[in-house]
Structures are given as C-alpha cells and as structure tokens.
C-alpha positions as CSV (number, residue, x, y, z in Angstrom):
1,M,143.6,242.5,49.3
2,N,141.5,240.7,46.8
3,S,139.6,237.6,47.7
4,S,141.6,235.1,45.7
5,L,144.9,236.2,47.4
6,L,143.2,235.7,50.8
7,R,142.3,232.1,49.8
8,V,145.8,231.3,48.5
9,C,147.8,232.6,51.6
10,P,146.5,230.0,54.1
11,L,147.2,227.2,51.5
12,L,150.8,228.4,51.1
13,L,151.2,228.5,54.9
14,V,149.9,224.9,55.2
15,L,152.2,223.8,52.3
16,A,155.3,225.4,54.0
17,V,154.5,223.6,57.3
18,V,154.1,220.2,55.5
19,I,157.4,220.7,53.7
20,A,159.2,221.6,56.9
21,S,157.8,218.6,58.7
22,A,158.8,216.3,55.8
23,K,162.4,217.6,55.9
24,E,162.7,217.0,59.6
25,N,161.5,213.4,59.2
26,L,164.1,212.6,56.5
27,G,167.2,212.6,58.6
28,P,168.1,210.8,61.8
29,R,167.0,212.1,65.1
30,I,169.8,212.1,67.7
31,Y,169.2,212.1,71.4
32,S,172.0,212.3,74.0
33,D,173.0,212.9,77.6
34,V,176.7,212.6,76.7
35,H,179.0,215.0,78.6
36,I,182.7,215.4,79.2
37,E,184.1,214.4,82.6
38,E,186.3,217.4,83.4
39,A,188.8,215.6,85.5
40,A,189.8,213.0,82.9
41,G,188.3,214.6,79.7
42,D,186.3,211.4,79.0
43,L,183.0,211.3,77.1
44,V,180.4,209.7,79.3
45,G,176.7,209.0,78.6
46,T,174.1,207.5,76.3
47,E,173.3,208.5,72.7
48,V,170.5,207.1,70.5
49,E,170.3,207.9,66.8
50,L,166.9,207.0,65.3
51,K,165.6,207.1,61.8
52,I,161.8,207.0,61.7
53,E,160.0,205.8,58.5
54,G,156.3,205.5,59.2
55,T,156.0,203.1,62.1
56,K,159.5,201.6,61.6
57,A,162.4,202.8,63.8
58,T,166.0,201.9,63.1
59,G,169.2,203.4,64.4
60,V,172.3,203.2,66.6
61,L,172.9,203.2,70.3
62,R,176.2,204.4,71.6
63,I,177.2,204.2,75.3
64,Y,180.2,206.4,76.0
65,Q,182.5,205.2,78.7
66,G,185.7,207.2,78.0
67,G,186.3,207.7,74.3
68,C,184.2,207.1,71.2
69,A,181.6,204.4,71.7
70,E,181.1,201.3,69.6
71,P,177.8,201.7,67.7
72,V,175.1,199.0,68.4
73,Q,172.4,198.6,65.7
74,V,168.8,198.7,66.9
75,T,165.5,198.1,65.2
76,G,161.9,198.4,66.2
77,S,158.8,200.4,66.0
78,L,157.1,203.7,66.6
79,S,153.5,204.0,67.7
80,G,152.4,207.6,68.2
81,N,155.3,209.0,70.3
82,A,156.1,205.6,71.8
83,V,159.4,204.0,70.6
84,H,160.5,200.4,71.2
85,V,163.8,199.3,69.7
86,S,166.2,196.5,70.5
87,G,169.5,195.0,69.4
88,E,172.5,193.1,70.7
89,G,176.0,194.5,71.4
90,Q,179.3,192.9,72.3
91,G,179.9,193.4,76.0
92,F,176.3,194.5,76.6
93,G,174.3,191.5,75.4
94,K,170.7,192.1,74.5
95,I,169.7,195.8,74.5
96,E,166.2,197.2,74.7
97,I,165.1,200.8,74.6
98,T,161.5,201.9,75.3
99,G,160.2,205.4,75.8
100,N,158.5,208.4,74.4
101,L,159.6,211.1,72.0
102,R,159.0,214.5,73.6
103,R,159.5,217.9,72.1
104,G,163.2,218.2,71.9
105,G,164.0,215.0,73.7
106,F,163.4,211.3,74.6
107,E,162.5,209.8,77.9
108,G,162.4,206.1,78.7
109,L,164.2,203.0,79.9
110,L,167.4,201.4,78.7
111,R,167.8,197.7,79.5
112,L,171.2,196.0,79.1
113,E,171.2,192.3,79.5
114,R,174.5,192.4,81.4
115,N,173.2,194.7,84.1
116,H,169.9,192.8,84.7
117,T,168.2,196.1,85.4
118,A,166.6,199.0,83.6
119,E,168.0,202.5,83.7
120,K,165.9,205.6,83.3
121,I,167.2,207.8,80.5
122,R,166.4,211.4,79.7
123,L,168.0,212.5,76.5
124,K,168.0,215.9,74.7
125,K,167.8,216.2,70.9
126,I,171.2,217.2,69.4
127,T,172.2,217.9,65.8
128,K,175.1,215.4,65.3
129,P,176.6,212.5,67.2
130,H,179.7,213.1,69.5
131,C,181.8,210.6,67.5
C-alpha cells in the first residue's frame, strides 16, 4: 500500500465512528423492564424514553399497570452518565428519576410522591415503546 492510503484509512475509520455516534444520539433512548403477566396478559413495569441533547434530557415516563400507560413528561439534565429528570403525573404526583446510563441500560431510583419512597429500577435499552 502506498503511504497516502495508509494515512487516509485511519481518518475514514474515525469519521465512520463519529457518524455512527451522532446517529445514535439523534433519536430517543428507550429503557424498560416492562413484561407481560402471563395469567392476565397485562403489561406491567416501568419505561423511560429519553432524548439527550448536550446536557439537557427530556422525555416520557410510562408506568404500566395493566394496559397502555399514560405518558408523563419529564425534563432534566445529563452530566456524564448521570441522569436527573422530573415531572408530575396525574395519580402519581411529583416524579423524580435519578440514575446512570450504562451500556445497554439504565440503573437508578424512581420516586413517586404518592408512594413516599424510592424504588430501585434496572431498565434495559429497547428499540421502541410498548404502546
């Protein structure tokens, strides 16, 4: 191979990685532990859909308790891998989600005002919401 081709190949590889990373950051990231209860066929679990733009995080929280869940808007921030978003939902009161983005998932705490406690959540990254 000639020397100019050897210099261009690493640059093309870096460019491909940058483009792939940019595409991943454009769309929402969806994290979920939702499953189907076999006995009743109900959807049960927590789902967080986040759109990250720089240090700003916006999105939707869905808590499934049977059928499709009512979406609750959340807003907040991202610092490194640490996420902090909050919102308010009918029936839940104030909502706060704090945690860390991990490779392929999200681990953290979900606080619902009506429960007066924090619940640990461990969510896996999925491609689309359940409803």
